[in-house]
Steps between C-alpha positions, in 0.01 A plus 500: 500500500783488742646154589366522854152549379522195265647263752256309709376605752511839331589813692289808486585775262753736645724800411775261423277300254399835342877568450526174306206602281671838433807304405289311241403840356857595475571168327210562253650836417854361440381197306202638305290202595302350784735393786619144492292389206798412281630256758161394641247514216212380707355657817469167669872424428594845635288441807666173578846639440436780755409234756851346497783684667760320290381699202623815654823491299291470184307820564825672606656410157203630316541841667880505446465413131303820420674794328465851635652749737703321767323666793165412359605137463625500857170625613319238303712232660431628846128532447469148357711334758351182648540610868255777579726622771764586236269713290541879502243736656301725271674799641832349396364447161382865472837620616676300228284648228575848639877427467512291181649702206587226241151444352175688438173321455215683319167409339405638156116528505488562129636153411382318812860358522740501787851608427812471711786736423828318554849644457717329243765429756284267704604293794313210362422576127245306293702312240419231256660245729254579771197455272463130570545375848557140596213335688574446872453171676182468706391257765213375284462391139360776287582620153658838495504762223784746431431873507643760274537872561524802280855614461609864539413743221711818487562485873142404590306176558132506429268262658117445477281663764379265768156509341632387154737237670195355679296475174790347308561228769129434534361446149145520611542864601286455815542681830642346812228403766713320760390171355654304209438471131416159357649372184189326373265688261331838510151639522411734216853595477535568869778344705380239751601529867516229771395610852648378821240224531548367147199676342570641144349827382547789268467869569248710320548857372351642822717284721246237592604134520313236294576154626524208249326175542721205565 
């Protein structure tokens, strides 16, 4: 969610907040993992970070430290800028993709894996030195984990599809419901969710919720 939606009192969803969400998709494509999870490994931590304007520089650095075509990284930085007034319009994003010539994104359905063709003479190449990034200072005390990326292979960098990246970062392999996973136990091998009012439940095969007794 965009910062303005996380900050109390939250604003209503808007085109500008949708642009932030699109920037998260671009970040997931360039990093091969769910956005922000390497720096904020808990949804509650990320939510609190998005509420504080002083963390804007942290999110800007995360975008700047990605590797990929320079124009795509510029687009990423603009989409995920803290001020919604500075984010591009969707028509501007479309025009950029029409003009960009330094990278081609395609999906191979036979392998269910997303590949990004990247010329060898990259503006910001993926090198061994870029594999581990130093953690950035935050305005609250939380442990951070370093993130590694796949390096180039014969001029290409292969990353997991968003589906695979989600399953890897969420070991229970559940599906997002808008509510949060708990970290305590399971029900017949199913992940347990916690609703907005604190009730815990699991989801059956047909999508029904079965609430657990406290």
